[in-house]
Every structure is written in structure tokens, then in C-alpha cells.
C-alpha positions as CSV (number, residue, x, y, z in Angstrom):
1,M,0.0,0.0,0.0
2,A,1.1,3.6,-0.5
3,D,3.0,5.3,2.2
4,V,0.7,8.3,3.0
5,D,0.8,11.4,5.1
6,A,-2.9,11.3,6.1
7,P,-3.8,11.2,9.8
8,D,-3.2,7.7,11.0
9,G,-6.7,7.3,12.5
10,L,-8.2,8.4,9.2
11,V,-6.3,5.8,7.2
12,I,-6.8,3.1,9.7
13,Q,-10.5,3.7,9.8
14,A,-10.7,3.6,6.0
15,R,-8.5,0.5,5.6
16,R,-11.0,-1.5,7.6
17,H,-13.4,-1.1,4.7
18,Y,-10.9,-2.1,1.9
19,H,-11.5,-5.8,2.6
20,A,-15.2,-5.4,2.7
21,L,-15.1,-3.6,-0.6
22,Q,-12.8,-6.4,-2.0
23,F,-10.1,-3.9,-3.1
24,N,-6.9,-5.5,-4.5
25,E,-3.5,-4.2,-3.5
26,R,-3.4,-1.6,-6.2
27,E,-6.8,-0.3,-5.3
28,C,-5.8,0.0,-1.7
29,S,-2.8,2.1,-2.7
30,V,-4.9,4.4,-4.7
31,A,-7.5,4.6,-1.9
32,D,-4.7,5.6,0.6
33,L,-3.7,8.4,-1.7
34,L,-7.2,9.6,-2.1
35,L,-7.5,9.9,1.6
36,T,-4.4,12.2,1.7
37,G,-6.3,14.6,-0.6
38,L,-4.4,13.5,-3.7
39,T,-7.3,13.2,-6.1
40,A,-5.8,14.2,-9.4
41,T,-5.2,11.3,-11.8
42,D,-1.8,12.7,-12.8
43,G,-0.7,13.0,-9.1
44,I,-1.7,9.5,-8.3
45,S,0.1,8.3,-11.4
46,V,3.3,9.9,-10.4
47,A,3.1,8.9,-6.7
48,L,2.6,5.2,-7.7
49,G,4.8,5.2,-10.8
50,I,2.0,3.8,-13.0
51,P,0.4,5.1,-16.2
52,H,-2.3,7.7,-16.1
53,R,-4.7,5.3,-17.9
54,T,-4.1,2.6,-15.3
55,V,-5.1,5.1,-12.5
56,R,-8.3,5.9,-14.4
57,N,-9.1,2.2,-14.8
58,V,-8.4,1.5,-11.1
59,L,-10.6,4.4,-10.0
60,Q,-13.4,3.1,-12.2
61,R,-13.2,-0.4,-10.7
62,M,-13.0,1.1,-7.1
63,C,-16.1,3.2,-7.8
64,H,-17.9,0.2,-9.2
65,K,-17.0,-2.0,-6.2
66,A,-18.1,0.8,-3.8
67,G,-21.3,1.5,-5.6
68,V,-20.5,5.1,-6.3
69,H,-19.9,7.4,-9.3
70,T,-17.4,10.0,-8.2
71,R,-14.1,10.2,-6.4
72,T,-15.8,12.4,-3.7
73,Q,-18.4,9.7,-3.1
74,L,-15.7,7.1,-3.0
75,V,-13.8,8.9,-0.3
76,I,-17.0,9.4,1.7
77,R,-17.8,5.6,1.3
78,L,-14.2,4.8,2.5
79,L,-14.7,6.9,5.6
80,S,-18.3,5.8,6.3
81,V,-19.1,3.7,9.4
82,S,-20.7,1.0,7.3
83,P,-19.6,1.3,3.7
84,L,-21.8,-1.4,2.3
85,S,-25.0,-0.3,4.0
86,T,-27.4,1.7,2.1
87,D,-30.0,1.8,4.8
88,N,-29.5,5.5,5.5
89,V,-28.9,6.6,2.0
90,D,-31.3,9.1,0.5
91,Q,-33.7,9.0,3.5
92,R,-35.6,12.2,3.9
93,V,-36.6,13.6,7.2
94,T,-40.3,14.3,7.2
95,P,-42.0,16.3,9.9
96,R,-44.4,14.5,12.1
97,E,-48.0,15.4,12.1
98,S,-49.3,16.4,15.5
């Protein structure tokens, strides 16, 4: 996995979800970099020493596995308490009738 400068607790919390999301080693390395704030494809490519296109493909697979569409949503999913739960997604708070 990538050696990152993100707060240890943040990375440790997120790494708990990598296994549940079935991320491979490369996906885990990219996820670690995302958590440091390095979201640009070129930056991730340079940091890992892999082609730009490979980074794009890895991010697409990660989003698919996490059930999200954007890098922002992916980071949120990585940091969520229960990444595979959709129980609380899109629930609207409705006022009670008295």
C-alpha cells in the first residue's frame, strides 16, 4: 500500500473497509492516496509510478465496487461507518403530524 501522510486514524478507519469492498493491493494504494487529498489522476500516477490510464481504470473499478460514481463519493464511502450499508442513503426527514 502507498505510504501516505494522512492522519493515522483516518487511514486506519478507511482501511477497515478495503477488505469489505474487495479492493486489491493496487486499489488499496490508490485509496490511501485519495485519503491524503491527492485526487488528481496525474498526481496518483506519479506517486505510484503507474500510467495515467491505469489510474483511471483502477478508480473506475473502485467506484464500481463501492457502488458510487465520483471520487468524492468514493472517499465518503471509504470513511463511512458502514460502507456497504445503504439503509440510511437518501432517506428524507419528514415532519411528524401532530
